[in-house]
N, C-alpha and C positions, 0 to 999 in steps of 0.2 A: 375410542381414544387410541392413538397409534403409539404404543410403548415399545422401546428397544432397551436392550441391556446396557449397563454401564460400560462393559467391555467393548461393545461395538461403538458406543459413543466416543470412548477414548481412542479406539482404533481409527475412527474417522478423524478425530482431532489431530492425531499424529501427522497426517498428511499436510496440515497447515504449517508445521515446522519447516519442512522442506521448501514449500512454496515461499515462505518468508525469508529463507536463506537467499533465494534468488531475488525476491523483491528488494531486500535490504541492500544487496550488492548493486542492483541497478538504480534504485531510487536515491540511495544515500551516498554512494561512492563512485558511480560512473562519471558524474560531472567532474570531480577532482582528478579522476584518472585521465579523462579526455583532455582537460585543460592543462594540468600540471605534469602528468606523466608523458602524454603524447604531444603536448604543446599545441593542440588544436585551438583555433581562435573561437572565443565566445560568440562572435558574430555568425560563424558557420553553424554553431549549435542553435543559435537563435532562430535560424532558418529551418534547420533540420527537424527540430522538435514539433512545431505545428504541422509540418508536411507529413510526419509520421502519424500524427493523430487523424489526419484526413483519411488515410488508409484504414486506421483502426475503426473509424466511423462506419466503414463498409464491412470490414472483416469481423468485428465483434458480433453484431446482430446476425450476420450470416452464420457464424459458428454456433450461436445460440439456437438458431432454427435447425441446424444440422443435428445438434445434440437432441433436440426435441423429437427428431425423426429416427433416432438411433434405436435399434433393437438387436441385441446379441445375446448369446448364452451367458456372458459375463454381466449382462445388464445394460443399462442405458448410459451410465456415467463412468463406470470404472475403466472401460477400455480407453476412453479419451484421457483420463487422468494419467494412465501409463504412457501413452503415446506422447502426450503433451510434456510431461516432466522429463522424459528422455531427450526429446528434441531441445527443450529449454535448457537442459544441462549442457548439451553440446554447444549451443549458441553462447551461453554464458562464458564457457571456457574460451571460446574463440574471441569473444568481445574483449575480455580482459587479458588476452595474450596476442595483441596486435603485432604485426611485423615491424621490425625496426626500420622505419622510413622517416624522411624529413617531415616536420610538422605541416609544411605546406604542400606535401606531395599529393597529387590528385588520387593516386592509388590508395593512400592512407585515408583520405577523406571518403572515398568510395567504400573502402572496407568498413570503416566505422559507421557510415550511413546505412549500408545494407544490413549489417548485423544489428544495428539499433532497431531497425524496423522488424527484423526477423525475431528479435527477443520479444517484442510485443505480440507478434503472431503466435509464437510457440507458448508464451505465457498464457495467452487466451485459450489455447487448446487444453491446458490443464486447469486453469482457474475457474472457467465457467462451469464445467461439469462438477468440480469439487464443491463449490458453494451452492450449486443448484440442487444438491442432495438434501439441503437442510429441510425444506418443506415436506420431503418424503419421509423424513425421520419422525416428525411430530406435527400434529395439528392443533394440540392444546397449548395455550400460551405459555404456561410455566415450563412444560416439557421442552417446548421450542426454545425458551430462554436458556435452559440448561445446555442443550446441544450447541447453541450459538456461543454460549459462555465458554464451554470446553474448547471449541474450535478457536475462539479468539485467544484463549489462554495459551494454547500451543502456538498460535500465530505470534503472540507476544514473545514466546520463548525463542522462536526462530529469529525474530527481529532483534531480541536481546543478544543472542549469540553473535550476530553480525555487528551490531552497534558497539558492543563491549570489546570484542576480541579483534576486530578488523584493524584498528590503529596499531595494536601491539603486533599482530600477525604480519602486517605490511613491513614494519620495522625489522622483525625477526627474519622473515623470508627474503627481505631486501638485503640482508647481510650487513646491517649496521648495528653497532652496540647500543647506540642511543637513538633518540628520535627528535633531537633538536632540529630547528629549522635548517641549519647549515649542513646537516647530514642527510636530509630527506631530499636527495637529488631526483631528477627524472628517472634515472636508471634504477635507483632504489625503489621508487614507486612502481615502475614497470615490473621488476622482478617480484616485489612483494605482492602486488595485486594479482599477478599472473598465477603464482603458486597458491595463493589463498582462494582464488576463484575455483581452482580444481578441487580443493577440499569441500567448498560449498556445493559444487556440482555433484560430487559423490553423495553428499548428505541429502541433496534433493531427491536423487534416485532411490536411495535406501528408505527414506521416509515414505515415499510414494508407494513402494512395494509393500511396506508394512500396512499402510492404509488400505490398499486394494485387497491384500490377503485377509485382513481381519474384518472388513466391512461387507455386510450383505445388504443389497438394495431391497427396499420394500417394493410393493407393487406400484408401478409407475404407468402413467399414460403416455403412449407413443403417438405423436401426431402423424397423420397420413397425408397432410396437406403438402402440396408441392411447394418447394422453396420459392419465395418471391421477395425480393428486396423491398419492393413497394408495399407488399403486405406486411412485412416486418416493421417498416416505418409507420404504417397505419396503426398497428397494434400499439406501438410505443406512443404515438400521438394521442390515441384514444384513452390511454391510461394517464390521466392528468396528474395523479398522485405520484406516478413514477417520474414524471418530468420535474415535479416539485422536489421529490426526494433527491434526484440527481443534482439539482441546483444547490440546495443547502448542504448536501454531503460533499459536493465538489469544493465548495468554499472552505469548509472546515478541514477536509483532507489536505487542501492546498496549504493551509496554515501549518499542519503537521509536517508535510513534506518540505516546507521551507526550512523548518528547524533541522530536520534530519539531513537535508541537502546542503545547507549553508554552514552547519556546525563544524564540518571538517575544515572548511576554509577559515572559519573563525579561530579554531585552535591552532591551525598550522600557520596562518598569516598574521593574525592579530596577537595571539598569545605566544606564538613561536614554538609550540610543543604539541604535536598532534596526538601524543598518547594521553594528554590531559582529557581528551575526548572520551577515553575509555572510562575514566572516573565519572565524568558528567553523564555518560550513557548508562553506567551502572546505577546511578541514582534514578535515571528515567526508567530503567527496567524494574526497579523496586516498585515504582508507582504503577507500572503496567501490570505487574503480578498482583498487586493489591486491587487493581481495577476489576479483576474477574469476580470479586466479591460484591461489587456495587450493585449490579443488576439483581442477582439472587436475593441479597439482603434487603435492598430497597423495594423489591417487588412485593414484599410482604405487607407494605403499608403505602406504596405509591404505584401509580400506573406507569406504563412505559413512557408516556409523553412527559410526565414530571421528572422521571429519571433521566431522560435525555436532556432536558433543560438543565438539570443539576450537573450533568456531565460536562456540557458546554460551559457552564458558569465556572466550574472548577478549573477547566482548561484555560479560560480567559484570565481568571485570577492568578493562576500560576505563571502565565506568560507575562502579566503585568509585573508580578514580583521579580521575575527573571530580568526584565528590563531595568527595574530599579537597581537590582544588584549588579547587573552588567555594566551600567554606566557609573554608578557610585563606587563600586568596589571591583574595578577591572582586574582580572587575574585571580580573584577568589573563587575557585571552582566549587568549593564546599558550599558557600552561600548560594551560588548559582544553582547547584545541584539540588539543594533543599527545595527550592521552588519548582524545579523540574520534576520532582516527585509528584507535587500537586498537579502540574500540567499533564504528566503522563497518566495519573489517576483519572483525570477527566477525559483525555483522548482515548485511553484504553477502554473505558466503559462506553465512550461514544461509539467506538467501532463495534462493540458487542451489540449495542442498541441498533446500529445501522443494519447489521445482519438480520436482526429480528424484524425490523421494520420492512426490509426488503421482502421477507417472507410474507408479511402482511400485504405488501403491494401486489404480490402474486395473487393472493386471495381477492384483493380488490379488483384486479384486472378481470378475473373470472366472474366476479359479481357484476361488473359493469358491462363487459362486452361478450360474456358467455364463453370465453376461451381461456384455458389455463396454460398460458405460454410461460412455463416455469423457467426453462433454460434461457429463453430469449430475454425474459425480465432480468434474470441474474447475470446475463452477459453485460447488462448495463452497469453492474457493480465494477467489473473490471474496466469498462470504458470510462466511467466517471473517475476512477482512480488514475487512469492515464491522462484524462483531461485535467485533473487536479495537479498532477505532476507537470503537465504542459504549462499550466498557469504559473506554477512555481518557477519552472525553468525559464519561461519568457521573461518574467520579472527579474530573475537572477542574472541571466545572460545579457539582457538589455542594460542592467545596472553595471555589469562588468565592462561592457563595451563603452558606455558613457564615461565611466570613471577611470578607464585605462588599466584595468587589472591585467597583469602579465603572469601567467602560470609558470613561466620559466624563470622569472626573477626570484632571487633569494629573499629580498625585502620588498614589500609592496609600498606604494605611496600612501601618504596620510589620507588622501581622498578615497582611495580604494579600501583602506582599513575602515574608515568611517562608514562607507557604504555597506560593507560586510556586517558591521555591528547593527546598522539600521535594519538590514534584512533579518538578522538574527533575533532582534528584540522587539521591533515595532510592527513589522508586517504581519506576523502570525496572530497576535491578539486581535488585530483589526478584522482579519478574515474570520476568526472564530465568532466574533460578535455579530458580523453581518449574517453568518450562517444561522445563529440563534434567532435573529430577527425574522429571517425568512421562514424558518421552521415554525415559529410561534404564530405567524400570521397566515400561513398557507397550508400546512399539513393537517388533514382532517380525519385520518384513520385512527380514531381513539374513542373511548367511552362507549356509549350506546350504539353509535354507528358502526364501530368496529365489531361489536357483538352481533349486530345484524348481518354484517358481511360474513362472519364465521359461521353463523347458523345457516345462511343461504347456501354457502359452499358445502357445508357438511351434509345438508339435505340432498344435494345433487349427487 
């Protein structure tokens, strides 16, 4: 049994705080910064987002293979965590501090497009090695659950910091006393997001340093195989459970990203006060914090498969409750937030389960094809998150383009507001339920078969 101290588990988890500061800024607030602060057309972003994912499809597995081949005095993963977070922090600052150019300027579009792609690349440099360390921490299921839970708890903390404080920080750093719709001009958003992104970037670096300094890698296997993109694709294709995992996780993650991405538009354009989002996100953070207890508590009398179904069911129920409250009691953030607690309880424990399952998928890959492509497999976690964000972004930007959303307008049309509400309340639960259906029908690493996989891998 591969045991590590609680201190090292916590040291590892701290790194997730910084990663989620960057995640949160990019996935939750970049859209509103680009459309409302810079005035970039949703149609341009509708084209940019999938193009960026094409490159990620090449870059992410390539980085996974490179990590699998890495061997240094610092270990296999920690050097890349340092390099990746430093570069990602720089890109994050540049992305949210764009030059003051006209919204239709080719230079501005080029600047935003290049940095958009660079953020994904630098994030991959840090994200893959960080999460790839999980299987090297523990081989026994309960210990692996604890490591994953701690990491997800710190991840939720980072996400909570961004989701709760960003609306307030943007108003404060933007130099306005209030945050009502008529005071949140493009200049306010530019200044506010610019300064706040610097704070987040500093945090990203600090937490990465703490993680690397306090974490000691266990014995890891270094691949001596020459990198081949074709070989990487073959490894991915042969691991059928990895492909199934990516499909159902991408659907559920897209539902989560839809809420985090569209909520800033909902509170700014529909309710007219962006800082109401802080109260809403505070309720969500409460659910996310409580979510860290779901897997450890439920694992005493439930297997991971049942816990994951429970997590998705709670998320779906919470979303349905949010839809009822949102349409019947528009503007009542307290009622909306109460159901968001349940939603976040479900999505938070869902993410913990996904981390555990991906570690199981690594074992399954070794069981099936005889190769332990740990970092390559975990590179798919970052890629599926980007694909989930892409799915969310395509739906959102396409809707904006069709309904005539204008980021520079003080008041949006009734059609645009209705579309924002639909994206906020209806689309997420549909995605969660589709994910639950796919998982229930296709995922098979559980029960006796899972134990057989673990025994075979341990014997090797």
